[in-house]
C-alpha positions as CSV (number, residue, x, y, z in Angstrom):
1,X,-16.5,-10.1,-43.8
2,X,-16.7,-6.7,-44.9
3,X,-13.6,-4.3,-44.4
4,X,-16.1,-2.3,-42.3
5,X,-16.9,-5.1,-40.3
6,X,-13.0,-6.0,-39.9
7,X,-12.5,-2.4,-38.9
8,X,-15.3,-2.5,-36.0
9,X,-14.5,-6.0,-34.8
10,X,-10.8,-4.4,-33.9
11,X,-12.2,-1.0,-32.4
12,X,-15.0,-3.3,-30.4
13,X,-12.0,-5.5,-29.2
14,X,-10.5,-2.7,-27.6
15,X,-13.6,-1.2,-26.3
16,X,-15.0,-4.5,-24.7
17,X,-17.4,-5.4,-27.4
18,X,-18.7,-2.0,-28.0
19,X,-18.8,1.2,-30.8
20,X,-20.2,4.4,-31.3
21,X,-22.3,5.6,-34.0
22,X,-19.5,8.0,-34.8
23,X,-17.0,5.3,-35.0
24,X,-18.9,3.1,-37.2
25,X,-19.1,6.0,-39.7
26,X,-15.5,6.8,-39.4
27,X,-14.9,3.3,-40.7
28,X,-17.0,4.1,-44.1
29,X,-20.3,2.6,-42.9
30,X,-23.4,4.1,-44.4
31,X,-26.4,4.7,-42.9
32,X,-27.9,2.1,-44.8
33,X,-25.3,-0.7,-43.7
34,X,-25.1,0.5,-40.3
35,X,-29.6,0.1,-40.2
36,X,-28.9,-3.3,-41.8
37,X,-26.6,-4.6,-39.3
38,X,-28.8,-3.7,-36.2
39,X,-32.3,-5.0,-38.1
40,X,-30.4,-8.2,-38.5
41,X,-29.1,-8.3,-34.8
42,X,-25.4,-8.3,-35.8
43,X,-25.1,-5.0,-34.0
44,X,-27.3,-4.8,-30.8
45,X,-28.4,-1.1,-29.6
46,X,-27.4,-0.6,-25.8
47,X,-28.3,3.4,-25.8
48,X,-28.7,6.0,-28.4
49,X,-25.9,5.8,-30.9
50,X,-23.7,3.2,-29.1
51,X,-23.7,-0.5,-30.5
52,X,-22.4,-4.0,-29.4
53,X,-21.3,-6.7,-31.4
54,X,-23.9,-9.7,-31.1
55,X,-20.5,-11.7,-30.2
56,X,-19.7,-10.0,-27.4
57,X,-20.7,-11.2,-23.8
58,X,-22.7,-8.6,-21.9
59,X,-20.2,-8.0,-19.3
60,X,-20.0,-5.3,-16.4
61,X,-17.1,-4.0,-18.3
62,X,-19.2,-3.4,-21.4
63,X,-21.8,-1.5,-19.7
64,X,-19.3,1.0,-18.2
65,X,-17.7,1.4,-21.7
66,X,-21.1,1.7,-23.4
67,X,-22.1,4.4,-21.1
68,X,-18.9,6.7,-21.6
69,X,-19.3,6.2,-25.1
70,X,-22.9,7.7,-25.1
71,X,-21.0,11.1,-23.4
72,X,-18.4,13.4,-24.7
73,X,-15.8,13.3,-22.8
74,X,-17.0,11.1,-20.0
75,X,-15.1,9.1,-17.5
76,X,-16.1,6.5,-14.9
77,X,-16.4,7.7,-11.3
78,X,-17.7,7.1,-8.0
79,X,-18.2,3.6,-6.7
80,X,-17.8,2.6,-10.6
81,X,-14.1,4.0,-10.5
82,X,-13.5,2.3,-7.1
83,X,-14.5,-1.1,-8.5
84,X,-12.4,-0.8,-11.6
85,X,-9.5,0.6,-8.9
86,X,-10.2,-2.7,-7.2
87,X,-11.0,-0.5,-4.0
88,X,-12.4,-2.3,-1.0
89,X,-16.2,-1.6,-0.6
90,X,-16.8,-1.1,-4.3
91,X,-18.7,-3.4,-6.1
92,X,-20.0,-3.7,-9.7
93,X,-23.2,-2.1,-9.9
94,X,-24.9,0.4,-11.9
95,X,-22.2,2.1,-14.1
96,X,-21.5,5.9,-12.5
97,X,-19.9,8.3,-14.8
98,X,-18.8,11.9,-14.6
99,X,-19.4,14.5,-17.5
100,X,-18.6,18.3,-17.8
101,X,-21.2,20.6,-16.2
102,X,-22.6,21.4,-19.5
103,X,-23.1,17.6,-20.7
104,X,-26.5,15.8,-20.7
105,X,-27.0,13.6,-17.8
106,X,-29.7,11.5,-19.4
107,X,-28.9,7.8,-19.6
108,X,-30.2,4.4,-20.2
109,X,-27.1,2.7,-18.8
110,X,-25.7,5.0,-15.9
111,X,-25.9,7.2,-13.0
112,X,-24.6,10.6,-14.8
113,X,-23.3,13.3,-12.5
114,X,-22.0,16.7,-13.8
115,X,-19.0,18.5,-12.5
116,X,-17.7,22.3,-13.1
117,X,-14.3,21.4,-12.0
118,X,-14.2,18.7,-15.1
119,X,-11.0,19.9,-16.6
120,X,-9.2,19.6,-13.8
121,X,-10.0,15.8,-13.1
122,X,-7.2,13.3,-13.5
123,X,-7.5,10.8,-16.0
124,X,-6.3,7.0,-15.9
125,X,-7.1,4.1,-18.1
126,X,-8.4,1.0,-16.2
127,X,-8.6,-1.9,-18.1
128,X,-8.9,0.7,-21.2
129,X,-11.7,2.4,-19.5
130,X,-11.3,6.1,-19.1
131,X,-11.6,6.4,-15.2
132,X,-11.0,9.1,-12.4
133,X,-7.5,8.8,-10.6
134,X,-7.4,7.1,-7.3
135,X,-7.0,10.2,-4.8
136,X,-10.1,12.0,-6.7
137,X,-12.0,8.5,-6.7
138,X,-11.5,8.0,-3.2
139,X,-12.9,11.8,-2.5
140,X,-16.1,11.3,-4.2
141,X,-16.8,8.1,-2.4
142,X,-16.3,10.2,0.8
143,X,-20.0,10.9,-0.1
144,X,-21.1,7.4,-0.7
145,X,-19.8,5.4,2.1
146,X,-20.5,5.4,5.8
147,X,-17.2,6.7,7.8
148,X,-16.3,3.4,8.8
149,X,-16.1,1.7,5.1
150,X,-14.3,5.1,3.9
151,X,-11.6,4.4,6.5
152,X,-11.4,0.9,5.3
153,X,-11.2,1.9,1.5
154,X,-8.6,4.3,2.3
155,X,-6.4,1.9,4.3
156,X,-6.5,-0.7,1.8
157,X,-5.2,1.9,-0.7
158,X,-2.3,2.9,1.3
159,X,-1.3,-0.6,2.0
160,X,-1.3,-1.6,-1.5
161,X,0.2,1.6,-2.9
162,X,-3.1,2.8,-4.9
163,X,-2.6,6.1,-3.0
164,X,0.0,8.1,-0.9
165,X,-1.0,10.3,2.3
166,X,0.5,13.3,0.4
167,X,-1.8,12.6,-2.8
168,X,-5.0,12.5,-0.3
169,X,-3.8,15.8,1.3
170,X,-3.3,17.8,-2.3
171,X,-6.9,16.7,-2.9
172,X,-8.2,17.7,0.3
173,X,-6.3,21.2,-0.4
174,X,-8.2,21.7,-3.6
175,X,-11.6,20.7,-2.2
176,X,-11.2,21.8,1.7
177,X,-13.6,24.6,2.3
178,X,-16.2,23.7,-0.4
179,X,-19.7,22.6,0.2
180,X,-19.5,19.3,-2.1
181,X,-20.8,16.7,-0.1
182,X,-18.3,14.0,1.6
183,X,-16.0,17.2,2.2
184,X,-16.0,16.8,5.9
185,X,-15.6,13.2,6.2
186,X,-12.7,13.0,3.7
187,X,-10.9,16.0,5.8
188,X,-11.6,14.1,9.3
189,X,-10.2,10.8,7.7
190,X,-7.0,12.2,5.9
191,X,-6.3,14.2,8.8
192,X,-5.9,10.9,10.9
193,X,-3.1,9.6,8.8
194,X,-0.1,11.2,10.7
195,X,3.8,9.7,10.9
196,X,2.5,7.1,13.6
197,X,-0.4,6.1,11.0
198,X,-1.6,2.6,11.4
199,X,-4.5,1.0,9.5
200,X,-7.6,-0.7,10.7
201,X,-7.0,-4.2,12.3
202,X,-8.9,-6.0,9.3
203,X,-6.2,-4.4,6.9
204,X,-3.2,-5.4,9.5
205,X,-4.7,-9.0,9.3
206,X,-4.5,-9.1,5.5
207,X,-1.1,-8.1,5.7
208,X,0.1,-10.5,8.1
209,X,-1.8,-13.4,6.6
210,X,-0.1,-12.5,3.2
211,X,3.2,-12.9,4.9
212,X,2.4,-16.1,6.5
213,X,0.8,-17.6,3.2
214,X,3.9,-19.6,2.6
215,X,4.4,-23.3,2.2
216,X,7.2,-23.8,4.6
217,X,4.9,-22.7,7.4
218,X,2.4,-24.9,9.0
219,X,-1.0,-24.0,8.9
220,X,-2.1,-20.9,10.7
221,X,-5.0,-20.4,13.3
222,X,-6.4,-16.8,13.1
223,X,-7.8,-15.1,16.2
224,X,-7.3,-18.2,18.2
225,X,-7.9,-18.7,22.1
226,X,-5.7,-21.0,23.8
227,X,-7.0,-22.6,26.8
228,X,-5.1,-20.5,29.5
229,X,-5.8,-17.2,27.7
230,X,-8.4,-16.7,30.0
231,X,-6.2,-15.4,32.5
232,X,-6.0,-12.2,30.2
233,X,-8.8,-12.4,27.5
234,X,-7.2,-11.6,24.1
235,X,-7.5,-13.0,20.8
236,X,-4.0,-14.3,19.2
237,X,-3.8,-12.7,16.0
238,X,-2.0,-15.5,14.2
239,X,-1.0,-18.9,16.2
240,X,1.2,-21.7,14.5
241,X,0.6,-24.9,16.8
242,X,3.3,-27.2,15.9
243,X,6.0,-24.2,16.6
244,X,3.9,-23.0,19.6
245,X,4.6,-19.7,18.1
246,X,2.4,-16.7,18.5
247,X,2.4,-13.8,16.1
248,X,1.0,-10.4,17.0
249,X,0.2,-7.6,14.5
250,X,0.9,-4.2,16.3
251,X,-1.8,-2.2,14.9
252,X,-1.7,0.7,17.3
253,X,-0.6,4.3,17.0
254,X,2.3,5.4,19.1
255,X,0.2,7.0,22.0
256,X,-2.0,3.8,22.3
257,X,1.4,1.8,22.4
258,X,2.4,3.5,25.4
259,X,-0.9,3.1,27.0
260,X,-0.9,-0.5,26.6
261,X,2.7,-0.9,27.1
262,X,2.3,-3.2,29.9
263,X,-0.5,-4.9,28.9
264,X,1.6,-6.3,26.0
265,X,4.1,-7.4,28.5
266,X,2.0,-9.1,30.5
267,X,0.5,-10.9,27.7
268,X,4.0,-11.8,26.5
269,X,5.3,-12.9,29.3
270,X,2.2,-15.2,30.3
271,X,2.6,-17.1,27.0
272,X,6.5,-17.7,27.8
273,X,5.6,-19.0,31.6
274,X,3.4,-21.7,29.3
275,X,6.2,-22.4,26.8
276,X,5.2,-20.5,23.9
277,X,7.1,-17.5,22.0
278,X,6.1,-14.3,20.6
279,X,6.8,-12.6,17.7
280,X,5.2,-9.2,17.2
281,X,5.5,-7.1,13.8
282,X,4.4,-3.5,13.2
283,X,2.2,-2.4,10.5
284,X,5.7,-0.6,8.9
285,X,7.1,-4.2,8.8
286,X,4.5,-5.9,7.5
287,X,4.0,-3.8,4.9
288,X,7.5,-2.2,4.2
289,X,9.5,-5.3,4.6
290,X,7.4,-8.5,4.5
291,X,10.1,-10.7,3.2
292,X,12.3,-9.9,6.5
293,X,8.9,-10.7,8.8
294,X,8.8,-14.2,6.7
295,X,12.6,-14.9,7.3
296,X,12.0,-13.9,11.0
297,X,9.5,-16.3,11.2
298,X,11.1,-19.3,9.7
299,X,14.1,-18.8,11.6
300,X,11.5,-18.7,14.5
301,X,10.0,-22.3,13.3
302,X,13.3,-24.0,12.4
303,X,14.5,-23.4,16.2
304,X,11.1,-24.8,17.3
305,X,11.7,-28.2,14.9
306,X,15.5,-28.3,15.7
307,X,16.2,-27.7,12.0
308,X,18.7,-25.4,11.1
309,X,17.3,-22.1,9.3
310,X,18.0,-22.0,5.5
311,X,17.3,-18.3,4.8
């Protein structure tokens, strides 16, 4: 292996198996050497002036990186950025990248979007791929996702700490009033994030399941129905049968809680009347202090089985 091949192997290894013509020239490769490797299949042409080593697997990450290398100062954006961030409702499809307004939008590999505000976009590296930051990515997704999916994506990001409400409001301050697609949907969703904000039921259920996924807890039945529950129709968020323990995730805002206060008491009283115990945990409890929630459940379980709680 020549020095050129060794240097390019190092570069490609850092870039998911791909490199640009410019990088090849920077290692000292001549036009003749480049053409020879392309003709023998050692280097695979992915797009204009971008190659992949024949030993590199054709992964989605390789395609994203290759599409970025075809443009000057490009970065992954939109659904592709969402997939790299691990956001809900974002799949690994055809790469989407963003370039300056003066950039070339033609590409064999990706959907290319040009933005006049490119210089203000914050850049992060995810898996060594230049990507728009999480708040900007969510703003971009507002024009791609239906409102319900956008809400789910924001819920998921808030719960996992990928963004904060203040970061989303800062993005709203920048774009509010502009005519970019998705601005209205983004504003309406962000304005709902108040001090008593709670996530969607699916996110709350995921938080609850994460806490209950502990070897010390018996099998948990989600969305269970008990034989006597017909007296007040309602699915139980989580039910631990050996402990006769009902666990509910409280996913409602302050105002909704007030309206449903009596229904909650009726359900809890009915459960006690049939010999069950009920634990209720709010979003804040599950998100901010999951260890304390787990310890409370274990204490309840230890009393149910007559054991001493070791917490």
